[in-house]
C-alpha positions in Angstrom: 1.8 35.4 8.1 5.1 33.9 9.3 6.1 30.3 9.4 5.8 30.2 13.3 2.2 31.6 13.1 1.3 28.9 10.4 2.8 26.2 12.6 0.8 27.3 15.6 -2.3 27.5 13.5 -1.8 23.9 12.2 -1.3 22.6 15.7 -4.6 24.3 16.8 -6.4 22.8 13.8 -5.2 19.4 14.8 -6.4 19.8 18.3 -9.7 21.1 17.0 -10.1 18.1 14.7 -9.4 15.7 17.6 -11.8 17.4 19.9 -14.6 17.5 17.3 -13.9 13.9 16.3 -14.3 12.7 19.9 -17.5 14.7 20.4 -19.0 13.9 17.0 -22.2 12.5 18.3 -23.0 15.7 20.1 -21.9 18.1 17.5 -23.4 16.7 14.3 -24.7 20.1 13.1 -21.1 21.5 13.0 -19.6 18.7 11.0 -20.1 18.4 7.2 -19.7 15.3 5.0 -16.2 14.8 3.7 -17.6 14.7 0.2 -18.4 18.4 0.6 -14.7 19.4 1.1 -13.7 22.2 -1.2 -12.1 20.9 -4.4 -13.0 17.3 -3.6 -11.4 14.3 -1.9 -10.2 10.9 -3.1 -10.7 8.4 -0.3 -10.2 7.4 2.4 -8.9 4.1 1.1 -7.4 1.1 3.0 -4.0 0.0 1.9 -1.4 -2.6 2.9 -3.8 -4.7 5.0 -1.9 -7.0 7.3 -2.7 -9.2 10.3 -2.0 -6.4 12.8 -1.8 -3.2 10.8 -3.2 -1.2 7.9 -2.7 2.2 6.3 -5.6 4.7 5.7 -4.8 7.0 2.8 -6.6 9.8 0.9 -5.9 13.0 -1.1 -7.7 16.2 -0.3 -8.2 19.1 -2.8 -7.2 21.6 -0.2 -4.7 21.4 2.7 -6.2 19.9 5.8 -5.2 18.2 9.1 -6.8 14.9 9.8 -7.3 12.0 12.2 -8.9 8.6 12.0 -11.1 7.1 14.7 -11.2 3.3 14.7 -12.3 0.3 16.7 -14.2 -3.0 16.5 -17.6 -1.3 16.3 -18.9 2.1 15.3 -18.3 3.6 18.7 -14.6 3.4 17.7 -12.6 4.1 20.9 -9.1 4.7 19.4 -7.7 7.6 17.4 -4.8 7.9 15.0 -3.5 11.4 14.4 -1.3 12.7 11.5 2.1 14.0 12.4 2.1 17.7 13.4 3.7 18.9 10.1 0.9 21.3 9.2 -2.1 21.1 6.8 -1.3 18.9 3.7 -3.2 17.4 0.8 -1.6 13.9 0.8 -2.6 11.8 3.9 -1.5 8.5 5.3 -2.2 7.3 8.8 -0.8 3.9 9.9 -3.0 1.9 12.3 -1.0 -0.7 14.3 -1.5 -3.1 17.1 -4.7 -4.6 15.5 -6.0 -8.1 16.0 -5.7 -10.7 13.2 -8.8 -11.7 11.3 -10.9 -9.0 12.8 -13.3 -6.4 11.3 -12.7 -2.8 12.3 -14.8 0.3 11.7 -13.1 3.7 11.0 -14.1 7.2 10.2 -11.8 10.0 9.0 -12.2 13.6 10.3 -10.5 16.6 8.6 -10.2 20.3 9.4 -9.4 22.9 6.8 -7.5 26.2 7.4 -10.7 28.1 7.9 -11.6 25.8 10.8 -14.4 23.9 8.9 -14.7 20.2 9.9 -15.6 17.4 7.6 -16.1 13.7 8.3 -16.3 10.5 6.2 -19.1 7.9 6.5 -18.4 4.8 8.7 -16.2 2.4 6.8 -14.8 -1.1 7.6 -11.8 -3.3 6.8 -10.9 -6.8 8.0 -7.3 -7.7 9.0 -5.8 -10.9 7.5 -5.4 -14.2 9.4 -1.6 -13.8 9.4 -0.7 -16.7 7.2 1.4 -15.2 4.4 1.9 -18.5 2.6 -1.8 -19.3 2.0 -2.4 -18.9 -1.8 -5.2 -16.4 -2.5 -8.4 -17.4 -4.3 -8.9 -16.3 -7.8 -6.7 -16.0 -10.9 -3.1 -15.1 -11.0 -3.4 -12.4 -13.7 0.3 -11.7 -13.6 1.1 -15.0 -15.2 2.4 -15.2 -18.8 -0.4 -17.8 -19.5 -2.9 -15.1 -18.6 -1.5 -12.6 -21.1 0.8 -10.7 -18.8 4.2 -9.6 -20.1 7.4 -8.1 -18.8 7.8 -4.6 -20.1 11.0 -3.6 -18.4 13.7 -4.7 -16.0 16.7 -3.0 -14.4 18.8 -5.7 -16.0 19.1 -9.4 -16.7 22.0 -11.5 -15.4 25.0 -11.5 -17.8 23.3 -8.8 -20.0 20.9 -11.3 -21.4 17.4 -10.6 -22.8 14.0 -11.4 -21.3 14.1 -14.9 -22.6 17.6 -15.7 -21.4 18.4 -18.3 -18.6 17.9 -15.7 -15.9 15.7 -13.2 -17.9 12.7 -11.3 -16.6 10.2 -13.7 -18.2 11.2 -16.4 -15.8 9.5 -14.4 -13.0 6.0 -14.9 -14.5 6.4 -18.4 -16.1 4.7 -20.3 -13.2 7.8 -22.5 -12.8 9.5 -22.4 -9.4 12.6 -24.0 -10.9 13.4 -20.9 -13.0 14.0 -17.4 -11.8 14.8 -13.8 -12.9 18.1 -12.4 -11.7 19.4 -8.9 -12.1 23.0 -8.3 -13.1 24.3 -7.5 -9.6 22.1 -4.5 -8.9 21.2 -5.3 -5.3 18.7 -2.8 -3.9 18.5 -1.0 -7.3 16.8 -3.9 -9.0 13.3 -3.6 -10.4 11.0 -5.4 -12.8 7.7 -4.2 -14.4 4.8 -6.3 -15.5 1.9 -5.3 -17.7 -1.3 -7.2 -17.2 -3.6 -8.0 -20.2 -6.0 -5.3 -19.0 -6.8 -3.3 -15.8 -7.8 -5.5 -12.9 -9.1 -4.9 -9.4 -6.4 -6.7 -7.4 -6.9 -8.4 -4.0 -3.4 -9.8 -3.4 0.1 -9.9 -4.8 2.6 -12.8 -4.4 6.4 -12.6 -4.3 9.1 -15.2 -4.0 12.6 -13.9 -3.8 15.6 -15.7 -5.3 18.6 -16.3 -3.0 22.2 -17.3 -3.2 22.4 -18.1 0.6 24.5 -15.2 1.7 23.5 -12.7 -1.0 20.9 -11.9 -3.7 18.0 -12.2 -1.2 15.3 -9.5 -1.1 13.9 -8.7 2.3 11.4 -6.0 1.3 10.0 -4.5 -1.9 7.5 -1.8 -3.0 5.1 -1.8 -6.0 4.5 1.2 -8.2 1.0 1.0 -9.7 0.5 2.5 -13.2 3.5 4.8 -12.8 2.1 6.7 -9.9 0.7 5.0 -6.8 3.2 3.3 -4.5 2.2 0.3 -2.4 4.3 -1.1 0.5 7.0 -1.6 1.4 6.2 -5.3 1.9 8.5 -7.4 4.1 9.6 -10.8 2.7 10.3 -13.2 5.7 12.4 -15.8 3.8 13.1 -17.3 0.4 11.5 -20.7 1.0 8.2 -20.0 -0.7 5.9 -17.4 -2.3 4.6 -14.9 0.3 1.3 -13.2 -0.3 0.2 -9.6 0.6 -3.3 -8.3 0.5 -3.9 -5.1 -1.6 -6.9 -3.1 -2.8 -6.0 -1.4 -6.0 -7.0 -1.3 -9.7 -3.9 -1.7 -11.9 -2.6 -2.5 -15.4 1.1 -2.1 -14.8 3.0 -3.2 -11.7 6.6 -2.2 -11.1 8.3 -4.2 -8.3 11.2 -2.3 -6.8 13.7 -3.7 -4.3 13.7 -1.7 -1.0 16.2 -3.8 0.9 18.3 -6.9 0.2 21.5 -8.7 1.0 22.9 -7.3 -2.3 24.2 -9.0 -5.4 22.2 -10.6 -8.1 18.7 -9.9 -6.6 15.7 -11.1 -8.4 12.5 -13.2 -8.1 11.5 -16.8 -8.6 7.9 -15.9 -9.1 5.8 -12.8 -9.0 2.0 -13.1 -8.9 -1.1 -10.8 -8.8 -4.6 -12.1 -7.9 -7.7 -10.5 -9.4 -10.6 -9.6 -7.0 -13.1 -10.1 -9.9 
């Protein structure tokens, strides 16, 4: 089967998934539970919850095409469709244009290469209120006082160690008058924190350092336990710590700069709040 035939097949599968999703209430006998998908499925999970957007992600054991129906009740009303790149096993659909502080229902529908259709149960998420500076409830388990430690940095300013004036330990010391600075690495800067144990995290906090016209981070990503990537998260300014909702279990968090004004990028404080 040629690439053109596969491409056409993938498009037809996407159209089939959309049609069956929109007609789910009248075709229940033709739709199987997503948990019955061949070789299993991990998800769907909600990631990067904001005031007006979220991402729905999952991994399927076999290639499928998918869509997500969503709305403010279980009648949904809106549909997000994956790009027409063919059947895949890694899925991420971005839902935008949402209302702040609002609970949404969603349901994922997938179609495999044999035309079998599977659907998740009804799930919900609630968007944030939009105040990125409101400190989350709970414990900051990324603090040194909670047993967290820095296990790696791209560099420390002047080639110093973690305890130096601008060393990595300054990012988790709970003191806003100290800060970690890389040695001029700009967008290549990163810092990795190991928590005292694995925690279910509900939010992360980040305050970028700045030198006015340089060294200010405008977005970053977080690599969880060496595999899962969260973000990128946009940092509006350097005036305070900004908080970002997450839903992940983690022991190690590697914060990587995505974009900046260059120079000695780093962080005044990095925080992570346990959902426990």
